[in-house]
C-alpha positions, -999 to 999 in steps of 0.1 A, spaced: 464 359 -124 441 325 -125 455 307 -92 433 278 -99 451 271 -130 486 274 -115 473 256 -83 467 223 -108 501 225 -121 516 222 -87 498 194 -71 527 183 -51 531 214 -33 511 242 -18 510 277 -34 526 298 -8 532 334 -17 534 355 -51 563 379 -51 572 408 -74 588 442 -76 569 474 -87 580 508 -99 562 539 -112 569 547 -149 567 582 -164 555 588 -200 573 576 -223 594 555 -202 570 527 -199 574 519 -236 608 503 -230 604 490 -196 629 518 -180 621 528 -145 618 566 -147 604 574 -112 604 551 -83 574 550 -59 576 577 -35 598 600 -59 630 577 -57 642 550 -84 639 522 -61 613 496 -72 592 484 -40 586 448 -32 552 432 -33 546 400 -12 510 386 -13 504 353 6 483 330 -13 455 310 6 423 296 -8 417 325 -34 409 316 -67 418 349 -84 448 374 -79 442 408 -94 465 441 -94 451 474 -103 471 506 -106 452 540 -101 461 579 -103 465 580 -64 439 607 -64 460 633 -79 444 632 -114 475 626 -133 471 610 -166 504 590 -169 504 568 -136 520 537 -151 533 507 -129 557 482 -138 558 448 -122 591 428 -125 608 398 -112 578 376 -105 583 346 -83 556 320 -72 569 305 -39 557 270 -29 552 255 5 567 221 5 553 188 20 571 184 54 558 149 59 578 135 29 604 108 40 596 115 79 595 86 103 560 70 103 544 41 123 511 23 120 488 3 146 486 -26 121 497 -34 82 484 -59 59 519 -72 51 555 -57 50 549 -50 12 522 -24 25 540 -6 53 533 29 66 563 43 48 543 40 14 522 69 29 550 96 31 572 83 2 562 109 -24 547 83 -49 512 89 -58 507 58 -81 496 21 -69 523 4 -84 536 -29 -67 562 -56 -73 578 -83 -54 612 -64 -53 595 -30 -48 571 -23 -17 540 -7 -25 535 29 -26 507 28 -5 498 16 33 471 -11 40 453 -24 71 445 -61 75 411 -69 62 383 -56 84 405 -37 107 402 -1 118 436 17 128 458 46 124 494 58 113 514 86 129 538 107 113 567 122 131 576 156 115 606 158 136 601 192 149 572 216 156 554 232 127 526 255 125 502 238 100 470 243 82 465 220 55 468 183 51 464 165 18 454 127 14 453 103 -14 431 73 -9 439 40 -20 421 13 -42 450 -14 -37 462 -13 -71 445 -38 -96 425 -54 -68 405 -22 -64 389 -40 -33 395 -14 -5 399 22 6 395 44 37 360 57 40 354 79 74 386 91 88 401 117 113 431 139 113 446 146 148 476 165 158 499 165 190 529 180 203 540 153 224 524 122 208 503 117 238 476 143 240 458 146 207 436 175 192 412 165 161 414 189 133 395 171 107 366 145 108 355 136 71 351 111 43 376 100 15 363 94 -20 369 59 -36 381 52 -70 374 14 -70 359 15 -105 392 29 -119 401 12 -154 437 15 -144 453 -3 -117 481 25 -115 453 53 -119 465 85 -100 436 88 -74 431 126 -70 446 144 -39 420 156 -15 431 188 5 417 193 41 423 229 56 417 238 90 427 267 115 463 267 119 479 248 147 512 238 161 520 202 156 550 177 156 528 145 152 501 142 128 478 110 131 456 96 103 428 75 118 408 50 101 372 50 112 355 33 83 365 17 49 351 7 16 354 -29 7 374 -53 28 396 -28 45 410 7 50 445 21 40 461 53 27 485 60 -7 497 93 6 496 121 33 511 155 30 514 182 55 519 220 47 530 247 71 508 278 74 517 306 52 520 337 75 507 370 62 531 397 53 537 422 82 519 447 60 504 444 25 531 461 3 502 471 -22 487 492 0 519 510 1 515 519 -33 482 538 -28 498 555 2 529 569 -20 510 583 -50 507 555 -74 478 540 -61 484 504 -66 463 479 -46 452 443 -45 418 427 -48 417 391 -33 385 371 -42 375 340 -26 353 313 -41 
């Protein structure tokens, strides 16, 4: 399974886990997909629960389990790809400053990833006043174990005159004491030919940490000022209590997973 390709099709969410069910097939039962023998000698298919992190590929192999039997076939069924959803979407957010009411901090958590603007419709992004540093804070309205934040920089629509450069991401449980988790740079797409260009989302992963509040702090900017088009926060995906595919090897069919990192 080419996870990178799948991940590209779900850019609004984080891939969390792949689930399936596995059963042992005897010859010639596999020809019509009928479960002949269950793993471990019963007819019950066993669940697979595989957490997905930064891996690029997911490979599942079946062996003979060391018993030299020629007809060890494994059937996988009912596959599901689970997504971890953006927990910052629509949450309360405030900023130290805004360029104007049309560019409020709410534009950074509204789920819109374009740079549209009209007098009747506030922009889908947050802007700071010219030549001003500042920050916005999102209240997740609960404590979550998080390990990734996605950011989409702004280029201020057709003006293409500003965007955040240096920034920090900090987290807090009480809104008073802050722990930095990311200190980095955002890319700038001021040369975009279209004012509504969907600037790519950039992902920033870090060691999982409990947080209720997330702060995006602008420490530098391109052009005349900083801002942000979108901020997305994702919960950490817990590893299953045991890798079920190891169960396959232990029960005779010998299925196992090889997880390959970039």
